LUMMARVO-681696 format. One line per field, with one value per atom (N, C-alpha, C, CB): residue number from 1; residue in one letter; chain; atom name; x, y, z. Coordinates in steps of 0.05 Angstrom, whole numbers, plus 5000, padded with zeros to 4 digits. Each point is the difference from the previous one (the first is absolute). Glycine has a CB too. Example, Ala and Ser with C-alpha at 12.3 -4.5 7.8 and 13.67 -1.06 7.14 Angstrom:
% residues 2
resi 1/1/1/1/2/2/2/2
resn A/A/A/A/S/S/S/S
chain A/A/A/A/A/A/A/A
name N/CA/C/CB/N/CA/C/CB
X 5264/4982/5018/4962/5031/5016/4985/5024
Y 4886/5024/5024/4977/5044/5024/5022/4987
Z 5156/5000/5000/5025/4961/5001/5014/4957
//
This chain:
% residues 162
resi 1/1/1/1/2/2/2/2/3/3/3/3/4/4/4/4/5/5/5/5/6/6/6/6/7/7/7/7/8/8/8/8/9/9/9/9/10/10/10/10/11/11/11/11/12/12/12/12/13/13/13/13/14/14/14/14/15/15/15/15/16/16/16/16/17/17/17/17/18/18/18/18/19/19/19/19/20/20/20/20/21/21/21/21/22/22/22/22/23/23/23/23/24/24/24/24/25/25/25/25/26/26/26/26/27/27/27/27/28/28/28/28/29/29/29/29/30/30/30/30/31/31/31/31/32/32/32/32/33/33/33/33/34/34/34/34/35/35/35/35/36/36/36/36/37/37/37/37/38/38/38/38/39/39/39/39/40/40/40/40/41/41/41/41/42/42/42/42/43/43/43/43/44/44/44/44/45/45/45/45/46/46/46/46/47/47/47/47/48/48/48/48/49/49/49/49/50/50/50/50/51/51/51/51/52/52/52/52/53/53/53/53/54/54/54/54/55/55/55/55/56/56/56/56/57/57/57/57/58/58/58/58/59/59/59/59/60/60/60/60/61/61/61/61/62/62/62/62/63/63/63/63/64/64/64/64/65/65/65/65/66/66/66/66/67/67/67/67/68/68/68/68/69/69/69/69/70/70/70/70/71/71/71/71/72/72/72/72/73/73/73/73/74/74/74/74/75/75/75/75/76/76/76/76/77/77/77/77/78/78/78/78/79/79/79/79/80/80/80/80/81/81/81/81/82/82/82/82/83/83/83/83/84/84/84/84/85/85/85/85/86/86/86/86/87/87/87/87/88/88/88/88/89/89/89/89/90/90/90/90/91/91/91/91/92/92/92/92/93/93/93/93/94/94/94/94/95/95/95/95/96/96/96/96/97/97/97/97/98/98/98/98/99/99/99/99/100/100/100/100/101/101/101/101/102/102/102/102/103/103/103/103/104/104/104/104/105/105/105/105/106/106/106/106/107/107/107/107/108/108/108/108/109/109/109/109/110/110/110/110/111/111/111/111/112/112/112/112/113/113/113/113/114/114/114/114/115/115/115/115/116/116/116/116/117/117/117/117/118/118/118/118/119/119/119/119/120/120/120/120/121/121/121/121/122/122/122/122/123/123/123/123/124/124/124/124/125/125/125/125/126/126/126/126/127/127/127/127/128/128/128/128/129/129/129/129/130/130/130/130/131/131/131/131/132/132/132/132/133/133/133/133/134/134/134/134/135/135/135/135/136/136/136/136/137/137/137/137/138/138/138/138/139/139/139/139/140/140/140/140/141/141/141/141/142/142/142/142/143/143/143/143/144/144/144/144/145/145/145/145/146/146/146/146/147/147/147/147/148/148/148/148/149/149/149/149/150/150/150/150/151/151/151/151/152/152/152/152/153/153/153/153/154/154/154/154/155/155/155/155/156/156/156/156/157/157/157/157/158/158/158/158/159/159/159/159/160/160/160/160/161/161/161/161/162/162/162/162
resn M/M/M/M/D/D/D/D/E/E/E/E/A/A/A/A/A/A/A/A/L/L/L/L/Q/Q/Q/Q/Q/Q/Q/Q/A/A/A/A/L/L/L/L/T/T/T/T/N/N/N/N/T/T/T/T/Q/Q/Q/Q/N/N/N/N/L/L/L/L/G/G/G/G/E/E/E/E/M/M/M/M/P/P/P/P/D/D/D/D/A/A/A/A/D/D/D/D/A/A/A/A/V/V/V/V/G/G/G/G/T/T/T/T/V/V/V/V/G/G/G/G/S/S/S/S/P/P/P/P/D/D/D/D/C/C/C/C/G/G/G/G/D/D/D/D/M/M/M/M/V/V/V/V/R/R/R/R/M/M/M/M/W/W/W/W/I/I/I/I/K/K/K/K/Y/Y/Y/Y/K/K/K/K/D/D/D/D/K/K/K/K/D/D/D/D/G/G/G/G/R/R/R/R/K/K/K/K/V/V/V/V/I/I/I/I/D/D/D/D/K/K/K/K/A/A/A/A/S/S/S/S/F/F/F/F/Q/Q/Q/Q/S/S/S/S/F/F/F/F/G/G/G/G/C/C/C/C/Q/Q/Q/Q/T/T/T/T/A/A/A/A/I/I/I/I/A/A/A/A/V/V/V/V/A/A/A/A/S/S/S/S/I/I/I/I/A/A/A/A/T/T/T/T/E/E/E/E/L/L/L/L/I/I/I/I/R/R/R/R/G/G/G/G/K/K/K/K/T/T/T/T/K/K/K/K/A/A/A/A/E/E/E/E/A/A/A/A/L/L/L/L/A/A/A/A/M/M/M/M/S/S/S/S/A/A/A/A/D/D/D/D/E/E/E/E/L/L/L/L/S/S/S/S/K/K/K/K/P/P/P/P/L/L/L/L/G/G/G/G/P/P/P/P/L/L/L/L/P/P/P/P/P/P/P/P/M/M/M/M/K/K/K/K/I/I/I/I/H/H/H/H/C/C/C/C/G/G/G/G/Q/Q/Q/Q/M/M/M/M/V/V/V/V/E/E/E/E/G/G/G/G/A/A/A/A/L/L/L/L/R/R/R/R/A/A/A/A/A/A/A/A/L/L/L/L/E/E/E/E/A/A/A/A/E/E/E/E/S/S/S/S/K/K/K/K/E/E/E/E/A/A/A/A/K/K/K/K/A/A/A/A/Q/Q/Q/Q/N/N/N/N/N/N/N/N/S/S/S/S/P/P/P/P/A/A/A/A/P/P/P/P/L/L/L/L/P/P/P/P/D/D/D/D/Q/Q/Q/Q/S/S/S/S/G/G/G/G/T/T/T/T/L/L/L/L/A/A/A/A/D/D/D/D/A/A/A/A/L/L/L/L/N/N/N/N/L/L/L/L/A/A/A/A/G/G/G/G/K/K/K/K/T/T/T/T/Q/Q/Q/Q/G/G/G/G/K/K/K/K/V/V/V/V/K/K/K/K/I/I/I/I/V/V/V/V/L/L/L/L/T/T/T/T/S/S/S/S
chain A/A/A/A/A/A/A/A/A/A/A/A/A/A/A/A/A/A/A/A/A/A/A/A/A/A/A/A/A/A/A/A/A/A/A/A/A/A/A/A/A/A/A/A/A/A/A/A/A/A/A/A/A/A/A/A/A/A/A/A/A/A/A/A/A/A/A/A/A/A/A/A/A/A/A/A/A/A/A/A/A/A/A/A/A/A/A/A/A/A/A/A/A/A/A/A/A/A/A/A/A/A/A/A/A/A/A/A/A/A/A/A/A/A/A/A/A/A/A/A/A/A/A/A/A/A/A/A/A/A/A/A/A/A/A/A/A/A/A/A/A/A/A/A/A/A/A/A/A/A/A/A/A/A/A/A/A/A/A/A/A/A/A/A/A/A/A/A/A/A/A/A/A/A/A/A/A/A/A/A/A/A/A/A/A/A/A/A/A/A/A/A/A/A/A/A/A/A/A/A/A/A/A/A/A/A/A/A/A/A/A/A/A/A/A/A/A/A/A/A/A/A/A/A/A/A/A/A/A/A/A/A/A/A/A/A/A/A/A/A/A/A/A/A/A/A/A/A/A/A/A/A/A/A/A/A/A/A/A/A/A/A/A/A/A/A/A/A/A/A/A/A/A/A/A/A/A/A/A/A/A/A/A/A/A/A/A/A/A/A/A/A/A/A/A/A/A/A/A/A/A/A/A/A/A/A/A/A/A/A/A/A/A/A/A/A/A/A/A/A/A/A/A/A/A/A/A/A/A/A/A/A/A/A/A/A/A/A/A/A/A/A/A/A/A/A/A/A/A/A/A/A/A/A/A/A/A/A/A/A/A/A/A/A/A/A/A/A/A/A/A/A/A/A/A/A/A/A/A/A/A/A/A/A/A/A/A/A/A/A/A/A/A/A/A/A/A/A/A/A/A/A/A/A/A/A/A/A/A/A/A/A/A/A/A/A/A/A/A/A/A/A/A/A/A/A/A/A/A/A/A/A/A/A/A/A/A/A/A/A/A/A/A/A/A/A/A/A/A/A/A/A/A/A/A/A/A/A/A/A/A/A/A/A/A/A/A/A/A/A/A/A/A/A/A/A/A/A/A/A/A/A/A/A/A/A/A/A/A/A/A/A/A/A/A/A/A/A/A/A/A/A/A/A/A/A/A/A/A/A/A/A/A/A/A/A/A/A/A/A/A/A/A/A/A/A/A/A/A/A/A/A/A/A/A/A/A/A/A/A/A/A/A/A/A/A/A/A/A/A/A/A/A/A/A/A/A/A/A/A/A/A/A/A/A/A/A/A/A/A/A/A/A/A/A/A/A/A/A/A/A/A/A/A/A/A/A/A/A/A/A/A/A/A/A/A/A/A/A/A/A/A/A/A/A/A/A/A/A/A/A/A/A/A/A/A/A/A/A/A/A/A/A/A/A/A/A/A/A/A/A/A/A/A/A/A/A/A/A/A/A/A/A/A/A/A/A/A
name N/CA/C/CB/N/CA/C/CB/N/CA/C/CB/N/CA/C/CB/N/CA/C/CB/N/CA/C/CB/N/CA/C/CB/N/CA/C/CB/N/CA/C/CB/N/CA/C/CB/N/CA/C/CB/N/CA/C/CB/N/CA/C/CB/N/CA/C/CB/N/CA/C/CB/N/CA/C/CB/N/CA/C/CB/N/CA/C/CB/N/CA/C/CB/N/CA/C/CB/N/CA/C/CB/N/CA/C/CB/N/CA/C/CB/N/CA/C/CB/N/CA/C/CB/N/CA/C/CB/N/CA/C/CB/N/CA/C/CB/N/CA/C/CB/N/CA/C/CB/N/CA/C/CB/N/CA/C/CB/N/CA/C/CB/N/CA/C/CB/N/CA/C/CB/N/CA/C/CB/N/CA/C/CB/N/CA/C/CB/N/CA/C/CB/N/CA/C/CB/N/CA/C/CB/N/CA/C/CB/N/CA/C/CB/N/CA/C/CB/N/CA/C/CB/N/CA/C/CB/N/CA/C/CB/N/CA/C/CB/N/CA/C/CB/N/CA/C/CB/N/CA/C/CB/N/CA/C/CB/N/CA/C/CB/N/CA/C/CB/N/CA/C/CB/N/CA/C/CB/N/CA/C/CB/N/CA/C/CB/N/CA/C/CB/N/CA/C/CB/N/CA/C/CB/N/CA/C/CB/N/CA/C/CB/N/CA/C/CB/N/CA/C/CB/N/CA/C/CB/N/CA/C/CB/N/CA/C/CB/N/CA/C/CB/N/CA/C/CB/N/CA/C/CB/N/CA/C/CB/N/CA/C/CB/N/CA/C/CB/N/CA/C/CB/N/CA/C/CB/N/CA/C/CB/N/CA/C/CB/N/CA/C/CB/N/CA/C/CB/N/CA/C/CB/N/CA/C/CB/N/CA/C/CB/N/CA/C/CB/N/CA/C/CB/N/CA/C/CB/N/CA/C/CB/N/CA/C/CB/N/CA/C/CB/N/CA/C/CB/N/CA/C/CB/N/CA/C/CB/N/CA/C/CB/N/CA/C/CB/N/CA/C/CB/N/CA/C/CB/N/CA/C/CB/N/CA/C/CB/N/CA/C/CB/N/CA/C/CB/N/CA/C/CB/N/CA/C/CB/N/CA/C/CB/N/CA/C/CB/N/CA/C/CB/N/CA/C/CB/N/CA/C/CB/N/CA/C/CB/N/CA/C/CB/N/CA/C/CB/N/CA/C/CB/N/CA/C/CB/N/CA/C/CB/N/CA/C/CB/N/CA/C/CB/N/CA/C/CB/N/CA/C/CB/N/CA/C/CB/N/CA/C/CB/N/CA/C/CB/N/CA/C/CB/N/CA/C/CB/N/CA/C/CB/N/CA/C/CB/N/CA/C/CB/N/CA/C/CB/N/CA/C/CB/N/CA/C/CB/N/CA/C/CB/N/CA/C/CB/N/CA/C/CB/N/CA/C/CB/N/CA/C/CB/N/CA/C/CB/N/CA/C/CB/N/CA/C/CB/N/CA/C/CB/N/CA/C/CB/N/CA/C/CB/N/CA/C/CB/N/CA/C/CB/N/CA/C/CB/N/CA/C/CB/N/CA/C/CB/N/CA/C/CB/N/CA/C/CB/N/CA/C/CB/N/CA/C/CB/N/CA/C/CB/N/CA/C/CB/N/CA/C/CB/N/CA/C/CB/N/CA/C/CB/N/CA/C/CB/N/CA/C/CB/N/CA/C/CB/N/CA/C/CB/N/CA/C/CB/N/CA/C/CB/N/CA/C/CB/N/CA/C/CB/N/CA/C/CB
X 4903/5022/5017/4972/5052/5022/4998/5036/4953/4995/5032/4947/5070/5028/5013/5008/4988/5012/4984/5010/4963/4988/5007/4966/5040/5010/5028/4974/5043/5028/5000/5014/4969/4997/4990/4990/4991/4989/5019/4957/5060/5020/5023/4988/5016/5027/4991/5031/4951/4989/5020/4958/5043/5020/4987/5024/4991/4997/4972/5029/4962/4978/5003/4990/4998/5000/5003/5014/4985/4998/5030/4958/5044/5028/4995/5018/4995/4998/5012/4998/5025/5015/4991/5037/4938/4990/5000/4973/5033/4997/4967/5057/4931/4970/4986/5013/4961/4984/4972/5025/4962/4977/4983/5021/4952/4979/4979/5006/4986/4975/4986/5016/4959/4982/4975/5037/4949/4975/4997/4985/5014/4993/4976/5022/4956/4977/5001/4979/5038/5003/5023/4979/5040/5023/5024/4970/5030/5022/5014/4977/5049/5013/5032/4960/5054/5031/5009/5003/5019/5017/5027/4974/5038/5028/5017/4982/5042/5016/5025/4982/5025/5026/5023/4968/5054/5023/5018/4998/5013/5013/5032/4955/5061/5028/5010/5007/5013/5012/5022/4993/4998/5020/5008/4981/5043/5010/4985/5015/4977/4988/4971/5043/4945/4972/4989/5006/4968/4988/4985/4996/5012/4990/4988/5033/4947/4991/5021/4951/5057/5021/4986/5031/4947/4985/4970/5042/4943/4971/4990/4996/4984/4989/4972/5038/4948/4968/4989/4999/4977/4980/4976/5017/4972/4975/4979/5028/4946/4979/4985/4997/5006/4989/5010/4995/4996/5005/5029/4950/5060/5030/5005/5002/4982/5009/5008/4973/5008/5011/5028/4948/5056/5028/5022/4978/5015/5021/5006/4989/4994/5001/5017/4952/5038/5011/5033/4949/5058/5028/5013/4989/5002/5012/5004/4978/5003/5002/5017/4960/5046/5020/5030/4967/5038/5023/5005/4999/4975/5003/5004/4971/5020/5003/5029/4947/5066/5026/5017/4994/5020/5020/4984/5034/4941/4984/4996/4974/5021/4992/4974/5030/4958/4972/4984/5011/4996/4989/5000/5017/5002/5003/4980/5051/4947/4987/4967/5043/4951/4975/4989/5010/5007/4990/4996/5030/4975/4992/4973/5041/4950/4969/5000/4981/4994/4993/5008/4963/5037/5007/5031/4960/5053/5032/5007/5007/4981/5007/4995/4987/4994/4991/5010/4960/5054/5008/5013/5007/5014/5013/4983/5035/4939/4980/4986/5000/5003/4986/4971/5027/4957/4976/4981/5002/4989/4982/4973/5027/4961/4970/4982/5007/4968/4986/4995/4979/5014/4993/5027/4956/5065/5024/5015/5004/4985/5010/4999/4985/4996/5000/5025/4948/5068/5019/5025/4984/5018/5021/4996/5008/4964/4992/5005/4964/5027/5005/5030/4959/5060/5030/5007/5013/4976/5007/4990/4999/4977/4988/5015/4960/5049/5018/5025/4981/5033/5022/4997/5010/4969/4992/4993/4978/5008/4995/5027/4953/5063/5026/5016/5000/5002/5018/4986/5015/4958/4982/5002/4966/5033/5000/5031/4965/5052/5029/5002/5017/4969/4997/4984/5002/4979/4982/5013/4960/5057/5015/5021/4992/5024/5019/4990/5024/4949/4990/4991/4987/5004/4989/5022/4965/5059/5020/5007/5016/4987/5004/4980/5022/4957/4974/4990/4983/5025/4991/4968/5043/4940/4973/4993/4990/4987/4991/5015/4952/5058/5012/4983/5025/4989/4989/4988/5032/4947/4991/5026/4944/5054/5023/4996/5005/5016/4998/5021/4984/5028/5018/4983/5035/4977/4986/4995/4977/5012/4991/4973/5027/4969/4978/4976/5026/4979/4979/4991/5021/5000/4997/4981/5044/4959/4985/4970/5041/4956/4975/4986/5017/4997/4988/4993/5026/4991/4995/4976/5050/4942/4978/4975/5029/4976/4977/4992/4983/5033/4992/5014/4990/5003/5014/4988/5013/4963/4984/4992/4986/5004/4989/5011/4990/5016/5000/5028/4960/5062/5029/5004/5016/4994/5009/5025/4961/5053/5030/5002/5018/4997/5005/5028/4959/5053/5029/5000/5016/5004/5001/5028/4964/5044/5027/5007/4995
Y 5121/4985/4985/4996/5005/4991/4967/5050/4937/4967/4989/4994/5020/4987/5004/5012/5007/5009/4979/5057/4940/4979/4974/5026/4964/4975/4996/4999/5021/5002/4997/5030/4986/4998/4973/5049/4940/4971/4980/5013/4991/4978/4997/5008/5020/5005/5009/5012/4973/5009/5002/4982/5043/5006/4996/5033/4958/5003/4986/5045/4932/4988/4979/5009/4994/4982/5008/4976/5013/5009/5008/4967/5049/5006/5001/5027/4946/4996/5017/4960/5056/5016/5032/4963/5041/5025/5020/4976/5051/5018/5009/5017/4980/5012/4984/5049/4946/4986/5013/4957/5046/5012/4986/5044/4955/4983/5020/4954/5045/5013/4985/5041/4964/4986/4992/4985/4996/4992/4971/5042/4941/4972/4992/4997/5023/4994/5000/5018/4997/5001/4985/5042/4953/4984/5016/4965/5061/5015/5009/5015/4975/5010/5000/4981/5037/5000/5005/5014/4972/5000/5008/4961/5055/5011/5001/5028/4962/4996/5018/4951/5065/5022/4994/5036/4963/4999/5024/4953/5059/5028/4991/5029/4993/5000/5028/4958/5044/5027/5006/4995/5027/5010/5029/4968/5036/5027/5016/4998/4987/5010/5005/5020/4970/4999/4975/5036/4957/4975/5002/4990/4989/4996/4974/5030/4967/4972/4986/5012/4965/4984/4982/5002/4983/4982/5000/4968/5023/4996/4978/5047/4937/4980/5001/4974/5005/5004/4974/5049/4948/4980/5011/4971/5019/5012/4978/5039/4963/4989/5019/4965/5036/5019/4995/5032/4988/4996/5007/5011/4983/5004/5030/4961/5057/5026/5006/5012/4977/5006/4983/5010/4972/4984/5018/4952/5055/5017/5026/4979/5034/5029/4994/5019/4958/4994/4994/4979/5005/4994/5024/4958/5060/5024/5017/4998/5004/5015/4993/5007/4967/4990/5007/4965/5043/5009/5028/4966/5048/5030/5012/5001/4984/5011/4993/4997/4986/4994/5022/4958/5050/5020/5024/4982/5019/5023/4998/5000/5026/5001/4994/5034/4963/4996/5023/4974/5051/5025/5001/5022/4969/5002/4978/5017/4962/4978/5007/4965/5048/5004/5022/4985/5032/5026/4984/5045/4931/4988/4992/4990/5023/4992/4974/5052/4938/4976/5006/4987/5036/5007/4997/5034/4976/4999/4967/5051/4935/4972/4985/5002/5006/4985/5011/4989/5035/5017/4982/5043/4939/4984/4983/4999/4995/4989/5012/4976/5055/5019/5003/4988/5029/5009/4975/5049/4944/4977/5006/4984/4995/5005/5003/4974/5043/5006/4975/5039/4937/4978/4986/4994/5017/4988/5019/4972/5054/5019/4990/5035/4949/4992/4981/5005/4982/4980/5017/4969/5057/5018/5009/5015/4990/5010/4977/5033/4944/4978/4998/4974/5030/4996/5025/4972/5051/5023/4997/5028/4960/4996/4984/5004/4971/4978/5014/4958/5058/5016/5019/4997/5017/5021/4981/5040/4937/4985/4991/4983/5006/4991/5022/4965/5057/5024/5009/5016/4987/5010/4978/5027/4950/4975/5003/4964/5039/5007/5021/4990/5033/5023/4993/5031/4956/4991/4981/5006/4974/4982/5014/4966/5049/5016/5015/5002/5015/5014/4981/5040/4938/4979/4993/4980/5012/4989/5025/4964/5060/5022/5006/5016/4980/5008/4974/5040/4936/4975/4996/5001/5010/4994/4970/5054/4941/4972/4999/4998/4973/4991/5004/4969/5037/5003/4973/5037/4962/4973/4989/5015/4960/4986/5001/4969/5041/5001/4981/5049/4931/4983/4976/5013/4970/4978/5011/4980/5004/5004/5011/4960/5049/5013/4982/5030/4943/4979/4998/4974/5029/5004/5021/4984/5041/5025/4990/5034/4956/4991/4983/5002/4978/4982/5015/4962/5056/5016/5018/5000/5008/5015/4984/5033/4940/4979/4997/5011/4991/4993/4976/5044/4932/4976/4987/4994/5019/4994/5021/4966/5032/5022/5009/5010/5016/5009/5000/5026/4964/4999/4975/5029/4967/4972/5003/4988/4994/4996/4977/5020/4981/4979/4996/5009/4968/4995/4982/5003/5007/4984/4993/5022/4958/4990/4999/4971
Z 4595/5014/4981/5039/4962/4980/5006/5000/4980/5004/5001/4968/5017/4998/5031/4943/5068/5027/5021/4987/5008/5020/4997/5002/4972/4995/5013/4958/5040/5011/5029/4964/5049/5030/5009/5000/4985/5005/4996/4987/4990/4994/5019/4953/5059/5017/5024/4964/5051/5024/5022/4985/5027/5019/5031/4963/5054/5029/5006/5005/4984/5004/5027/4946/5070/5025/5025/4974/5047/5029/5006/5015/5004/5013/5029/4960/5050/5029/5019/4986/5008/5014/4997/4994/4993/4994/5024/4967/5032/5021/4996/5001/4980/5000/4979/5014/4994/4980/4996/5012/4964/4999/4979/5017/4991/4982/4991/5025/4949/4995/4980/5012/4988/4983/5013/4976/5010/5007/4997/4989/5037/4997/4986/5039/4960/4988/4969/5041/4948/4971/4992/4998/5019/4995/4993/4988/5006/4992/5027/4956/5044/5025/4994/5032/4979/5001/5025/4958/5045/5027/4991/5025/4988/4994/5026/4962/5036/5021/4994/5008/5010/4999/5019/4989/5001/5018/4999/4996/5023/5001/5003/5025/4967/5008/5004/4975/5041/5004/4974/5056/4932/4979/5004/4966/5040/5002/5020/4954/5070/5023/4994/5016/4963/4995/4999/4979/5033/4996/4973/5051/4933/4974/4994/4987/4994/4996/4984/5001/5011/4988/4981/5041/4965/4979/5008/4993/4990/5003/4983/5009/5004/4985/5003/5004/4980/5002/4992/4987/5019/4992/4990/5032/4948/4989/4995/4977/5032/4984/4987/5027/4946/4982/4972/5036/4947/4972/4992/4991/4984/4992/5005/4963/5034/5003/5028/4963/5058/5026/5007/5015/4972/5003/4987/4997/4978/4990/5013/4961/5048/5015/5024/4987/5029/5026/4995/5020/4959/4992/4994/4983/5000/4995/5028/4950/5062/5027/5020/4991/5011/5017/4992/5009/4963/4992/5003/4973/5018/5002/5029/4960/5061/5026/5015/5003/4983/5010/5000/4987/5039/5004/5008/4966/5038/5004/5034/4946/5063/5031/5003/5011/5012/5004/4988/5042/4966/4988/4969/5041/4948/4971/4989/5002/5011/4988/5004/5011/5013/5007/4980/5051/4938/4983/4971/5027/4967/4978/4993/5005/4973/4998/4982/5003/4995/4981/4975/5023/4965/4970/4996/4996/5024/5000/5001/5029/4988/5005/4973/5051/4935/4975/4976/5022/4979/4976/4980/5029/4978/4979/4981/5030/4981/4982/4984/5025/4974/4986/5016/4953/5032/5016/5003/4982/5042/5002/4992/5035/4952/4993/5024/4957/5039/5025/5017/4976/5009/5016/5012/4970/5030/5012/5019/4958/5046/5016/5030/4965/5042/5026/5008/4997/4980/5004/5016/4956/5027/5013/5027/4958/5045/5028/5022/4979/5013/5020/5008/4981/4997/5007/5016/4956/5039/5019/5027/4962/5040/5026/5019/4978/5008/5015/5007/4976/5007/5009/5024/4955/5040/5025/5023/4970/5029/5026/5011/4984/4998/5012/5012/4969/5021/5009/5026/4953/5049/5021/5023/4966/5028/5021/5015/4966/5017/5012/5022/4955/5037/5018/5025/4959/5038/5024/5017/4973/5013/5016/5017/4966/5022/5016/5021/4962/5032/5026/5018/4979/5014/5021/5018/4967/5020/5014/5019/4962/5034/5016/5022/4962/5032/5020/5014/4967/5021/5010/5000/5029/4954/5003/4985/5002/4995/4989/4975/5021/4974/4977/4977/5026/4947/4976/4990/4991/4994/4989/4983/4994/5005/4987/4969/5041/4946/4970/4992/4994/5020/4989/4983/5041/4945/4987/4972/5043/4942/4969/5000/4981/4991/4995/5003/4972/5022/5006/5030/4962/5054/5029/5005/5008/4981/5004/4993/4986/4992/4992/5021/4953/5054/5022/5024/4986/5024/5025/4994/5014/4963/4997/4998/4981/5021/5000/4971/5048/4931/4976/4991/4992/5017/4992/4977/5046/4947/4976/4987/5018/4954/4991/4976/5042/4951/4975/4989/5009/5008/4993/4988/5038/4939/4986/4994/4981/5028/4992/4985/5037/4939/4980/4996/4979/5028/4994/4975/5051/4930/4976/5001/4973/5013/4997/4969/5044
//
């Protein structure tokens, strides 16, 4: 992994935070171990094609997960849903160089959050057409997702410093 690229991605983190007007939201990870990524996606119409206009994320995880998510939200901008779905964890983390074996899961979590968001958007559109039971609520913060999972205490430790 390119340490300089990692530091640059962390120093200049892009698209961190919630997106209240998102068209799709996806969450992946485990409340038990504390590594989680949530991604929001907003589309626009460009030349008759529906493309990703912007994406944002929240992450409970290591610096590598944050860096990969930041880079990924930039890489998917302007892509169609199919183009974004075709991107692998390796492609999403490529600007950081090859990830060490113990950090490969960081790219996989970001890929999973992206896929979850893109697939949730498809299910939501289908649900609106067929009107079956509503989808589970993916709104709110990543901390809300942990609370909904019943993990109000445990292995996640958040430390704020000033």
